[in-house]
N, C-alpha and C positions, 0 to 999 in steps of 0.2 A: 504494500500500500504506500509506503514511504517513497519508493521509486516512482510510482505513478504520479504522486503529488509533486515530486521534484521535477519530473518531466513536464507536467502540466504548467508548473510555475515558470519554468524556463521558456516554454512556448509562449506563454502570455507576456513575459517580460521582453521577449525578442520582437514582439509585434508581428505583423504580417510579413511573410517573405515573398508574397506574390506582388510583383511589380505590374504596372499598367502595360497593356499591349495594344497593338494596332491590328484591327481586323479589316478585311475588305470583302467586297462582293461586286460582281459585274452583273448588272440588270439585263438579262436576256429573256427570250421567250421560254427557255428551258427552266428546269428547277434550279434555283440559285440558292446558295448557302454561304454563310459567313465562314471565312478562313483566317487564321492568324498568320501574318507575315507575307503570305502570297495567295492570290486568288486567280483562278482562270475559269473561263467558261467557253462554251461552243454553241453556236446556233446555225441552223441550215438556211440562212437567208441568201447566200451566194452574192453578197454585196460588200461594200466597204463603208457602210454607214456607221457612225459612232453610236455607242451605247453608253449609258450612265454607269460610272463606277462610284461606289460609295465606300468611303473609309471611315472607320469609327474607332474611338479610343475606349477601351474597356478595362475594368479592373483598377480604376483610380481609387487610391486608398486615403487621399488627403485633399483638402480644399485647393482648387485650381484658381490661380490668379488670371492667367490667360494662356492661349495656345497660339503659337506662331507656326502657321502652315507654310510649307515650302515644296519645291520640286513641282509635281503635277498639281498639287493641292494649293498652290500659291493663290492668295486672294480669298480664301475661305475665312469666315468670321472668327475673330480672335476670342469670342465668347462661346464658341461651339466646340463640342467634342466629336463632331462628325462633319463630313464634307462630301459633296457630290459634284462630280465633274464628268463631262462627256469625254470619252476616249475613243480613238479610232482603233480598229482591229489590227492584229499582226504586229504589235509592238508592246514593249513593256513600259508601264507607267508607274513611277514611284511616288507614293504619297508619303510625305514626311511631316512630322509635327514635333515641335519643341514645346513640351508642357511645362509651364512655369507655375510652381506651387506658391502658396501664400507664405510658406516658411522660408522662402529664398532658395529652395532646391529646384532642380529641373530634371526632366527625362527627355531623351530624344527617341522617338518611335518612328518606324516606317513599315510600309507594306507595299507590295508590288502587284498591280492588277494588269490582266491582259485577257483578250478573248479572240476567237477565230470564228469565221463565218462559212467556211467551206469553199470560199472563192478561189 
């Protein structure tokens, strides 16, 4: 019992070890799902029309001051933890975010989105 209580106390004292992560999804006519770090999709449209890619930050453990979006996600709101941008097929699009926390710390997160159309 003493070992269990000691382990529990150490776990609580250490705080959460889970850091924030970036997920993405490409919105296509197919079944789309969120993926961490990289997302890809395929649709049989046989064209080169852009589709929306959505990047989101999950697992945030403390208050956020602002988010600085860069790479493909440049221009997204600094008060948002998600970003949607149209991307063309057949290339890789990096969404990157620097998350500034109210305690003065920060994290840099990114995920890569891409899709193909069968063209």
